[in-house]
C-alpha positions in Angstrom: 0.1 -18.1 -9.7 -0.9 -14.4 -9.8 -0.1 -12.4 -12.8 0.7 -13.5 -16.4 3.1 -16.3 -17.1 5.3 -14.0 -19.3 6.0 -11.8 -16.2 6.6 -14.7 -13.8 10.2 -13.5 -13.1 8.9 -10.2 -11.7 6.2 -11.9 -9.6 8.1 -14.8 -8.1 8.6 -13.3 -4.6 4.9 -12.2 -4.4 3.6 -15.6 -5.4 6.0 -17.5 -3.2 5.0 -15.4 -0.1 1.3 -15.9 -0.9 1.8 -19.6 -1.2 3.7 -19.8 2.0 1.5 -17.5 4.1 -2.0 -17.7 2.6 -2.7 -14.1 3.5 -0.1 -11.3 3.4 0.2 -8.5 5.9 0.7 -5.1 4.3 1.4 -2.2 6.7 0.1 1.3 6.1 3.1 3.8 6.2 5.0 1.4 8.4 4.4 1.2 12.2 4.7 4.6 13.9 4.2 5.8 17.4 6.4 7.2 20.2 9.3 9.0 18.5 9.0 7.1 15.2 7.3 8.9 12.3 5.1 7.5 9.5 6.7 6.3 6.3 10.2 6.5 7.5 12.9 3.7 7.6 12.4 3.3 11.4 8.7 2.9 10.9 9.3 0.2 8.3 11.9 -1.5 10.5 9.2 -1.6 13.3 6.6 -3.0 11.0 8.9 -5.7 9.7 9.8 -6.7 13.2 6.1 -7.0 13.9 5.5 -9.4 11.0 4.9 -7.3 7.9 5.3 -9.0 4.6 4.9 -5.6 2.8 5.2 -2.0 3.7 3.6 1.0 2.0 4.5 4.6 1.3 3.4 7.6 -0.8 5.9 9.2 -3.1 6.1 12.9 -3.9 8.5 15.0 -5.8 9.9 18.4 -4.8 10.3 21.2 -7.2 13.9 20.2 -7.9 12.8 16.6 -8.7 14.0 14.8 -5.5 11.6 12.1 -4.4 10.5 11.8 -0.8 8.3 9.2 1.0 5.5 11.4 2.2 1.7 11.7 1.8 1.1 15.2 0.6 -1.7 17.0 2.4 -0.4 15.9 5.8 2.1 18.6 6.1 0.0 20.4 8.8 -0.2 17.1 10.9 3.4 16.0 10.5 5.3 19.3 10.4 2.8 22.0 11.6 3.0 23.9 8.3 0.5 24.6 5.5 2.9 24.3 2.5 2.6 21.3 0.3 5.7 19.1 -0.4 5.1 19.5 -4.1 5.8 23.2 -3.9 9.0 22.8 -1.8 12.6 22.3 -2.7 14.5 19.3 -1.4 16.5 21.6 0.9 13.2 22.8 2.5 12.0 19.2 3.0 15.4 18.2 4.5 15.3 21.1 6.9 11.9 20.1 8.4 11.6 17.9 11.5 8.3 16.1 12.1 6.2 15.8 15.2 6.3 12.6 17.1 3.3 10.8 18.7 3.2 13.2 21.7 3.7 16.3 19.5 7.4 16.8 20.3 9.9 17.2 17.5 11.9 14.2 16.4 15.4 14.8 15.1 14.9 12.4 12.2 13.9 13.9 8.8 11.6 12.4 6.3 13.4 9.9 4.0 14.3 10.2 0.4 12.7 7.4 -1.7 16.2 6.4 -2.7 17.1 5.8 0.9 14.1 3.5 1.4 14.9 1.5 -1.7 18.5 1.1 -0.5 17.2 0.0 2.9 14.5 -2.4 1.6 15.4 -5.9 3.0 15.4 -9.0 0.9 12.1 -10.8 1.0 10.0 -7.7 1.9 7.6 -6.2 -0.6 7.0 -2.4 -1.0 3.8 -0.9 -2.2 4.1 2.5 -3.8 0.9 4.5 -3.3 -0.1 8.0 -4.4 2.6 8.4 -7.0 0.7 8.0 -10.2 1.2 11.6 -11.2 4.9 11.1 -11.2 5.3 7.5 -12.5 8.0 8.4 -15.0 10.2 9.8 -12.2 9.4 6.9 -9.9 10.3 4.1 -12.3 13.5 6.0 -13.4 14.5 5.7 -9.7 13.4 2.1 -9.4 15.5 1.2 -12.4 18.6 2.2 -10.3 17.8 -0.7 -7.9 17.8 -4.1 -9.5 15.9 -5.7 -6.5 13.0 -3.3 -7.1 11.7 -5.2 -10.1 10.9 -8.2 -7.8 10.0 -6.2 -4.6 8.1 -3.1 -5.6 4.4 -2.9 -6.4 2.8 0.2 -7.9 -0.8 1.1 -7.7 -3.2 3.7 -9.2 -6.9 4.4 -9.5 -8.5 3.7 -12.9 -9.1 7.5 -13.3 -5.3 7.7 -13.8 -5.5 6.0 -17.1 -2.6 7.8 -18.7 -0.3 6.8 -15.9 -1.4 3.2 -16.1 -0.8 3.1 -19.9 2.6 4.5 -19.3 3.4 1.5 -17.1 2.0 -0.8 -19.7 4.4 0.6 -22.3 7.4 0.7 -20.0 10.1 -2.0 -20.7 10.5 -3.1 -17.0 7.3 -4.8 -16.0 6.9 -3.6 -12.4 4.1 -5.2 -10.6 0.9 -3.2 -10.8 -2.4 -3.1 -8.9 -5.4 -1.0 -9.9 -7.7 0.6 -7.3 -11.2 -0.4 -8.3 -14.6 0.5 -7.1 -16.7 -1.7 -9.4 -16.4 -4.6 -11.9 -16.4 -2.2 -14.9 -13.1 -0.8 -13.6 -11.7 -4.3 -13.1 -12.5 -5.1 -16.8 -11.1 -1.8 -17.9 -7.8 -2.7 -16.3 -7.8 -6.2 -17.7 -8.1 -4.8 -21.2 -4.8 -2.9 -21.0 -2.1 -4.7 -23.0 1.4 -5.0 -21.7 0.6 -4.4 -18.0 2.0 -6.7 -15.3 -1.3 -6.6 -13.3 -1.0 -9.0 -10.4 -4.0 -8.0 -8.2 -6.9 -5.6 -7.5 -7.4 -3.3 -4.6 -11.1 -3.6 -3.8 -13.1 -0.6 -2.5 -16.5 -1.3 -1.2 -18.1 1.2 1.3 -20.9 -1.2 2.2 -21.6 -4.9 2.0 -24.0 -4.1 -0.8 -21.3 -2.7 -3.0 -20.3 -4.8 -6.1 -16.8 -5.6 -5.0 -17.8 -6.9 -1.6 -19.5 -9.9 -3.2 -18.0 -13.4 -3.1 -18.8 -13.7 -6.8 -16.6 -10.6 -7.6 -13.7 -12.0 -5.6 -14.0 -15.4 -7.3 -14.0 -13.7 -10.7 -10.9 -11.7 -9.9 -9.2 -14.8 -8.7 -10.2 -16.6 -12.0 -8.2 -14.0 -13.8 -5.0 -14.9 -11.8 -5.2 -11.8 -9.7 -5.0 -11.4 -6.0 -7.5 -9.4 -3.9 -6.3 -6.6 -1.7 -8.4 -5.0 1.0 -7.7 -2.0 3.3 -8.5 -3.0 6.9 -7.1 0.4 7.9 -9.6 2.9 9.4 -9.0 6.5 8.3 -11.6 7.9 10.7 -15.4 7.6 10.8 -15.8 11.4 10.4 -14.5 13.9 7.9 -13.2 17.3 9.0 -16.7 18.7 8.9 -18.0 15.8 11.0 -19.9 14.3 8.1 -19.6 10.5 7.8 -16.6 9.1 6.0 -17.3 5.9 4.0 -15.5 2.8 5.2 -13.0 1.2 2.8 -14.4 -2.3 2.8 -17.8 -2.9 4.3 -16.8 -2.1 7.9 -14.4 -5.1 8.1 -11.5 -3.1 9.6 -8.8 -2.9 12.2 -11.1 -1.2 14.7 -13.7 -4.0 14.8 -10.9 -6.6 14.8 -9.3 -5.1 17.9 -12.4 -4.0 19.8 -14.7 -6.9 19.1 -12.2 -9.6 18.2 -10.1 -10.5 15.1 -12.6 -13.0 13.8 -15.1 -10.1 13.4 -12.9 -8.2 10.9 -9.7 -9.8 9.8 -11.2 -13.3 10.1 -14.1 -12.4 7.8 -11.7 -10.9 5.2 -9.8 -14.2 5.3 -13.0 -16.2 5.0 -13.8 -14.1 1.9 -10.5 -15.2 0.4 -8.9 -11.8 0.6 -5.2 -12.3 -0.2 -3.6 -9.2 1.1 -4.8 -7.2 4.1 -3.4 -3.7 4.7 -3.4 -2.8 8.4 -2.1 -0.4 10.9 -1.7 -3.2 13.5 0.7 -5.8 12.1 1.7 -7.5 15.4 -2.0 -8.2 16.2 -2.8 -9.4 12.7 0.4 -11.5 12.6 -0.6 -13.2 15.9 -4.1 -13.9 14.6 -2.7 -15.3 11.3 -0.3 -17.5 13.2 -3.0 -18.8 15.5 -5.4 -19.5 12.6 -3.0 -21.0 10.0 0.2 -21.8 11.9 2.3 -19.7 9.6 5.1 -17.3 10.6 
């Protein structure tokens, strides 16, 4: 059982799914191509139909305190504008129409967070990323949806200590996962009282990094925490063409597709990684089904 016994009521769905499926498929911003845009309800519908156990989105607030599911900083890519969502009104956001995969305009706007919570199907988990600067607004919204306590997982890097401590003191014990780069950060998170910490997102740019080791994974499991790894590939190069570090030792979606699933996803499963975040849920679902005979 992952998480503390006193918070078992919040963690029941997560634990049941992990027991049934051995490794969960988390889908980065849903599945989007063609005329379907990232982090929208259609993208989540597509991901779920392709086998997702969990979908992910980034939450941002407009100047008039309306929450949208959108990764700020991607306004130029998605809308073709330079203005950040954090500086817009909700009316401005609602007026924008994103590009689709072939750079045509879709007629569907970006979703409010409330719309996504209303849509979230029973049995599907939702990971809230990049919202730690507005956790008070986010949990106030979550409180309006009783199912959110069992289905929504929040995460934050350990540098956002104030936001994490806010969650620890909050009466509703939403599931939480720290983003950690080393064992010192894992220990720092474990020391926070009152936090419903259920797992750890492991970042390890190379196989030599501390959190890539089997010993680190075994230690985290010994604390009744799952291990999450990002198999997503954000690009090998930064905008200036300098190398971008991999998220977990090069075991990613790209190698899994190009060289074979056993070279990437399979090695993560061999290392006892519990949750794999991917951009290719149908392929990972097929591999998991073939390997473990689970749906």
